[in-house]
BATOR-749352 format. One record per residue: x, y, z of N, C-alpha, C, CB in turn. Coordinates in steps of 0.05 Angstrom, whole numbers, plus 32768, in hexadecimal, padded with zeros to 4 digits. Glycine has a CB too. Layout:
% BATOR-749352
XYZXYZXYZXYZ/...
This chain:
% BATOR-749352
7CA1809D7ECF7CB4808F7EC67CCA809E7EC27CAD80837EB1/7CCE80B97EBD7CE480CB7EB87CEB80CD7ED87CDD80E97EA5/7CDB80CA7EED7CE980D87F0C7CFA80B97F0C7CCB80E17F2F/7CF080A07F037CFC80877F127D1580877F057CED80697F0F/7D1C80927EE57D3280907ED67D49809E7EE17D2C80987EBC/7D3F80B77EEE7D4B80CB7EF87D5B80C67F097D3E80DC7F00/7D4980B47F207D5280AB7F3B7D6780977F327D39809D7F4E/7D6480817F1F7D71806D7F1A7D8F80787F117D62805C7F08/7D8880917F017DA6809C7EF67DB180AB7F0E7DA580B17EDA/7DAA80B37F207DB480BD7F367DC480AE7F4B7DA380C77F41/7DB280947F527DBE80817F5B7DD680757F527DB080747F5C/7DD7806F7F337DF080677F287E0680767F237DEC805D7F15/7DFE80937F237E1880A77F267E2480A77F437E0F80C77F1E/7E1180A17F577E1C809F7F747E3180877F747E04809A7F8C/7E2580727F717E36805A7F6E7E4F805D7F627E2980477F5F/7E4E80687F487E68806F7F3C7E79807B7F487E67807A7F28/7E77808F7F5B7E8080A07F617E91809A7F7D7E6C80B17F61/7E7D80807F8F7E82807A7FA47EA180697FA77E6A806F7FAC/7EAC80697FBD7EC7805D7FC07EBE803E7FB87ED680607FE2/7ED4802F7FAE7ECD80157FA47EE080027FB27ECD80147F85/7ECF7FF07FBE7EDA7FD97FCD7ED97FBF7FC57ECF7FD87FE3/7EC67FC17FAC7EC27FA57FA17ED27F9F7F8B7EA87FA17F99/7EEB7FAB7F827EF27FA87F6A7F117FA67F727EE77FBF7F56/7F1D7FC27F777F3C7FC47F797F3A7FC57F977F4C7FDF7F68/7F4B7FB37FAB7F497FB47FC77F5F7FB87FD87F3F7FA07FCF/7F687FC97FDE7F7E7FCB7FF27F797FBB80097F837FE67FFA/7F927FA780057F8B7F8C80177F987F8D80307F957F718009/7FB37F9280397FC17F8B80497FDC7F9580467FBF7F748049/7FE77FA4805E80037FAF805C80127F97805F800C7FC58072/802D7F90804C803E7F7F805280577F85806480457F75803C/805C7F6F8074807B7F6C8085808B7F6D806D80837F4C809A/809F7F7F806B80B47F80805980C77F66805D80C37F9C805E/80CD7F63804A80E37F4C804C80FB7F54805A80EC7F438030/810C7F408068812A7F47806F81387F44805B81377F398084/81377F57804C814B7F55802F814B7F748023813B7F3B8013/81687F798024816D7F978017815C7F9D7FFB81907F9A800F/81547F827FEE814C7F887FD481307F8E7FD081537F747FC4/81207F887FE981047F8E7FEC80F37F887FD481017FA97FF4/80F97F6A7FD280E77F597FB980CE7F4D7FC680F97F3C7FAA/80BC7F547FB380A37F467FBF80947F377FA7808D7F5D7FCF/807C7F247FAB80727F127F96805B7F247F95806D7EF17F9C/80437F157F8C802C7F277F84801E7F2B7FA080187F197F6C/801E7F1E7FB380137F217FCF802C7F1D7FE47FFB7F087FD5/801E7F287FFA80347F2B800F803A7F11801E802C7F418025/80537F09801F80637EF2802B80527EF0804B808B7EFC802D/80537F08805480497F0C806B803D7F23807A80587F078076/80277F2A8080801D7F43808880257F4E809F80057F438089/80277F64809B80307F7880B780187F7680C780377F9C80B1/80197F6D80E180077F7180F4800E7F89810C80037F5580FF/7FFE7F93810E7FFA7FA8812280007FC6811D800A7FA18137/80017FDA812D800A7FF7811B801B7FFC8109801180098127/801E800B80FB803B801580EC803B802E8103803B802280C1/805E803680FD80658048810D8082805680FE806780398129/8085806E81078094808280FD809F809681188081809280E5/80BD8096810C80CA80A3812780CE80BF811680EA80938137/80C580DB811980D080F0810B80E980F9811380C08105810C/80F680F08121810E80F5812A812180E98115811280EC8146/811B80D58106812880C580F6811A80C680D8812980A98102/810480CC80D180FB80CF80B880DF80DF80BC80F880B480A9/80DD80E780A280C580F2809D80AA80E4808780CF810C8092/80B580CE808080A080C0806F80A680A2807D80A580C38048/8089809080778089807C807F8082806B80628078807C8097/80928057805A8092804780458083802D804980AB8044803E/806A802B803B805E800B8040805A80018027803F80078051/80547FEB802680527FD78012803C7FCC801280627FC68014/80297FCD800380057FC780077FFC7FAE7FF07FEF7FEA7FFD/7FF17F987FF97FE77F8C7FEA7FCA7F947FE07FE97F777FF2/7FCB7F937FC07FB27F9B7FB37FA77F877FA37FB77FB27FA2/7F8D7F807FA77F837F6E7F9E7F6E7F767F8C7F7E7F5F7FAF/7F6C7F667F757F5A7F707F5D7F467F567F5C7F6D7F767F3C/7F2E7F617F657F187F487F667F057F487F537F077F467F80/7F0C7F537F387F057F557F287F0C7F3A7F107F0B7F6C7F27/7EFA7F2B7F017F057F187EF47F107F1D7ED97EF47F067EF4/7F1D7F107EC67F267F167EB27F0D7F117EA17F3E7F097EAD/7F087F277E8F7EEB7F2B7E827EEC7F277E667EDE7F497E87/7F077F1F7E5C7F107F187E3F7EF87F017E357F337F087E3E/7EF57F057E187EE47EF17E107EEB7EF47DF27EC47EF57E1A/7EFF7EE27DEE7F047EDE7DCF7EF47EDA7DC07F107ECE7DC7/7EE27ECC7DC77ECC7EBD7DAF7EBD7ED77DA47EB27EA47DC0/7EB37EF27DB97EAE7F067DB17EBF7F1A7DA97EA37F0B7DBE/7ED57F197DA97EEA7F2B7D9F7EEE7F417DB37EE37F387D85/7EEF7F367DCC7EF17F487DE47F077F477DF87EDB7F447DF2/7F197F587DFC7F307F587E0A7F2A7F5A7E2C7F427F6F7DFE/7F3A7F4D7E3D7F3A7F5B7E547F3F7F737E5C7F437F537E5F/7F297F7E7E6D7F307F9B7E717F2F7F9D7E8F7F1C7FB07E61/7F2C7F8D7E9D7F2E7F8E7EB77F497F8A7ECD7F1C7F7F7EBA/7F607F917EBB7F787F937EC77F767FB37ED07F927F897EB1/7F817FB57EE97F847FD37EF97F9E7FD97EF87F7B7FD47F18/7FA07FF27EF37FBE80067EF47FB480187F047FCC80177ED7/7FC480157F1C7FC580297F327FDD80397F317FC4801D7F4C/7FD4805B7F317FE480697F297FEC80817F437FD880727F0D/7FD880857F517FD680977F697FCB80917F827FC880AB7F63/7FD2809B7F9A7FC480947FB27FC280B17FC27FD5807B7FC2/7FAD80B07FD47FA980C27FEB7FA980BA80067F9380CF7FE8/7FB680C680147FB180BD80347FA280D6804B7FD480B68042/7F9180CC80547F8A80E1806A7F8B80DC80857F7280EA8068/7F9A80EC80967FA280E580AA7F9080F280C17FBD80EB80AA/7F8780E380D87F7880EF80F07F8480E181077F5680EB80EF/7F7B80F081207F8780EC81387F9080FE81477F9680DF8136/7FAA80FA81517FB98113815C7FBB812B814F7FD1810D8160/7FBC812581357FBC813C81207FAF813481067FD981458119/7FAB814280FC7F9E813C80DF7FAD814780C27F82814A80E1/7FA7813D80AA7FB8814480977FB6812F80827FD4814780A3/7FBC8139806C7FB7812880527FD9812880457F9B813B803B/7FD9811180347FF3811180217FE781038009800F8100802F/7FF981047FF97FEF80F27FDA800A80F07FD07FD881057FC0/800680DB7FB6802080D17FAE801B80C47F94802E80BD7FC5/802F80C47F83802A80B07F69803880977F68803480BC7F4F/802880807F628037806B7F64803180587F4C8033805F7F7E/803A803E7F46803A80347F33803380137F368052803B7F28/802380087F2E80207FEE7F2F80067FE07F1C801C7FE97F4D/80077FCA7F167FF57FC07F017FE87FA37F1780097FB77EDE/7FCD7FA07F1C7FC57F957F297FAB7F7F7F107FBE7FAA7F40/7FBB7F6A7F087FA87F5B7EF57F917F517F037FB67F437EE6/7F757F4C7EED7F5E7F427EF67F647F2A7F037F4B7F3F7EE1/7F607F297F1C7F587F0D7F287F727F087F377F4F7EF37F11/7F897F1F7F3D7F9B7F197F487FA47F307F597FAC7F0F7F37/7FBC7F317F697FC47F417F7A7FE07F4E7F727FC47F347F91/7FEA7F697F7C80007F747F7680057F837F937FFF7F857F5B/80237F867F95802E7F967FAC80337FB67FA2804C7F877FB8/80237FC87FAF802A7FE27FA8803A7FF07FBD80127FF07FA2/80507FFE7FBA805A800D7FCC8051802C7FD08073800B7FC6/804C80357FE98045804C7FF08055805C80018030804A7FF9/8055807A7FFB80668087801380528097801C80838098800C/805180938039803C80A18049804F80BA8053802E808D8064/804580CF8060805080E48068803C80F3807E805680F4804F/803C80DC8095802480EB80AB802F80FD80B8801680D980C2/8020811580C38028812B80D1803A811D80F0800A813F80D7/8050812980F1806481238100805D812B8122807F813380F2/80498126812C803F812B8144803781118159802A813B813E/804C810C816C804D80F6817C803280F18187805F80FA8190/802880D68183801380CC8185800880B38178800880DD8181/7FED80B581777FE0809C815F7FCE80AD814F7FCB807D816F/7FD280A781327FC580A9811D7FB7809581107FD280B18110/7FA1809881027F94808280EC7F98809180D47F72807980EF/7FA7808080C17FAF808880A67F95807A80977FD0807C809D/7F86808680817F718080806E7F7B807F80577F5B8091806D/7F85806A80467F8F8067802D7F80805F80137FA180558031/7F7F806D80057F7280657FED7F8580667FD67F5A80757FE8/7F7E80557FC47F8C80557FAA7F78805D7F907F9780367FA7/7F8880647F7D7F7C80717F627F87806A7F4D7F7D808D7F60/7F7580647F387F83805B7F1F7F6D80557F067F95803E7F26/7F7680417EF47F66803F7EDD7F6980227ED17F6F80557EC9/7F5380187ECC7F4C7FFE7EC57F5B80007EA57F287FF77EC9/7F5A7FE87E997F6B7FE67E7B7F587FF57E667F727FC27E6F/7F3B7FF67E6B7F29800D7E5A7F2880237E637F0D80097E56/7F3A80297E717F3A80497E7A7F2980537E8B7F3680597E66/7F18803F7E977F01804D7EAC7F19804F7EC97EDB80307EB4/7F0680627EDB7F1A80657EED7F11805C7F017F23807B7EF1/7F2080587F187F16804C7F317F2680597F4C7F1B802A7F2F/7F1780557F607F23805F7F787F18804D7F907F1C807E7F7A/7F2A80417FA07F2780307FB27F1D80387FC67F3A80267FB8/7F0A80257FDB7F07802B7FF57F20803180067EF980167FFE/7F1D803E801C7F318044802E7F3C802B80387F2980568043/7F56802D803C7F648016804E7F6D802380657F7E80078040/7F66801A80817F6F802A80967F86801F80AA7F59803180A4/7F94802880B27FA7802380BC7FB8803880D97FB3801E80A4/7FB8802980ED7FC4803D81027FE3804181027FBD8034811F/7FEA805B81058009805E8107800A806F811F8019806C80EC/801D8064812D802C806B81458042807E813D803780528154/8040809C8149805580AC813F806980AB815A804980CC8133/808080AA815A809180AA817380AA809C816F8084809D818A/80BB8095818080D28088817E80D8806D817480DB808A8192/80E4806D816380E3804B815681028041815880D78049812E/8107802D816781238022816C8134801E815181218006817C/814E801A8154815D800E8140815A7FF68139817280108144/815B7FEF8122815B7FD2811B81737FC18127815A7FCE80FB/81697FA3813381797F95814181817F818131816F7F8C8158/81987F768133819F7F5B812781A87F48813E81B67F5D8110/81A27F2D813681AD7F16814E81CE7F1F815181AA7EED8140/81CF7F14816A81EE7F1B817381FF7F09815F81F57F138197/82187F198158822D7F0A814882287F168129822A7EE6814B/82147F228123820C7F2E810C820B7F4E810781F57F248108/820A7F5180EF820C7F7280EB81F27F7780D8822E7F7E80D8/81E77F9780D681D57FA080CB81E67F9F80A881CB7FBE80DC/81D57F8D809A81DD7F8F807B81C97FAA807081D37F6D8068/81B07FAA8075819F7FBF806A817F7FB9807781A17FBE8047/81727FCB806B81507FC7807481437FC5805B81407FE18087/812A7FBE805A81187FC3804681017FD1805681107FA98037/80F87FEC804E80FE7FFB8038811B800D803880E7800B8033/812A8009804D813E8017804D8137802F8057814980188035/812180358069811D80538076811B8048809080FF8067806C/812D8052809D8134804B80BB811D805D80C88157805580C6/8112805280E48103806580F680E4805A80ED810B808B80F0/80E5804980E280C8804080DA80C0802780E080C3804180BF/80AB801C80EA80A17FFE80E68082800080D080987FEE810A/80877FEC80BF80927FD580BE80B27FD680B2807E7FC580AE/80C77FCB80BB80DF7FC880AE80E97FB080A980F17FD480BA/80F07FA8809481007F8B808F81207F90809B81007F838068/812B7F7E80A881437F8280AC81577F6D80A681447F8980C1/816D7F768095817E7F5A808781957F61809981887F598060/819D7F4B80A581B57F4A80B481CB7F3180A881AB7F4580D2/81E37F3480B181F77F2580A6820C7F2180B281FE7F2B8093/82237F0D80B182377F0A80BE824F7F2380BB82407EF180B7/82567F2780D482707F3F80CE82847F3380B982857F4580ED/828F7F4980AA82A77F41809982B87F3A80A982B37F548089/82CA7F23809F82E37F1E80AD82FA7F2A80A482E97F0680AE/830C7F2880B583297F3A80AF83377F2380A4833B7F4A80CC/83467F22808B83577F0D808483707F078094835D7F10806C/83747EF4809E838E7EEE80AC83A97EF1809C838D7ED280B7/83BF7F0580A183D47F04809383E17EE8808D83E37F14809E/
């Protein structure tokens, strides 16, 4: 019996330390809106399809917006005097790069993912500036409302390191700004407007 209990304890400990894909889920990279404000709802209006890209001649970082889902239900039970403890607070992230070069980067972020809902979290990636293709494995870390910690399973995305063209506007319009305001990267939201008019005397 003691052997069985020890085995169960070790299995529980291993599960607790494993990357978690069943509660807090990095779900998708958003396509940034064509708006300099960079405003998002709780989920991506559109998901970015295809690889990310960064031009080292223009920037040393790649800013992405990730939809994060909380797959845990609200566990409040007012009849028992229990409040909801399944809201998640994302506080940091780690990124591992592999491919033509390898490396890691990390950063702090801030976002609340309510139980049974989604939130957009901003991440700043710093991939090795070596031309070619990389794979970024992104993990999020944080705490639940009861102060227990979590670490998500890795979200993988390809990154192309190389030239990225300037944002283009339709004929007759000029560039107003971009989201996230970091030229030399994909995805990038592009806001255009009609050129200012010169008042006639």
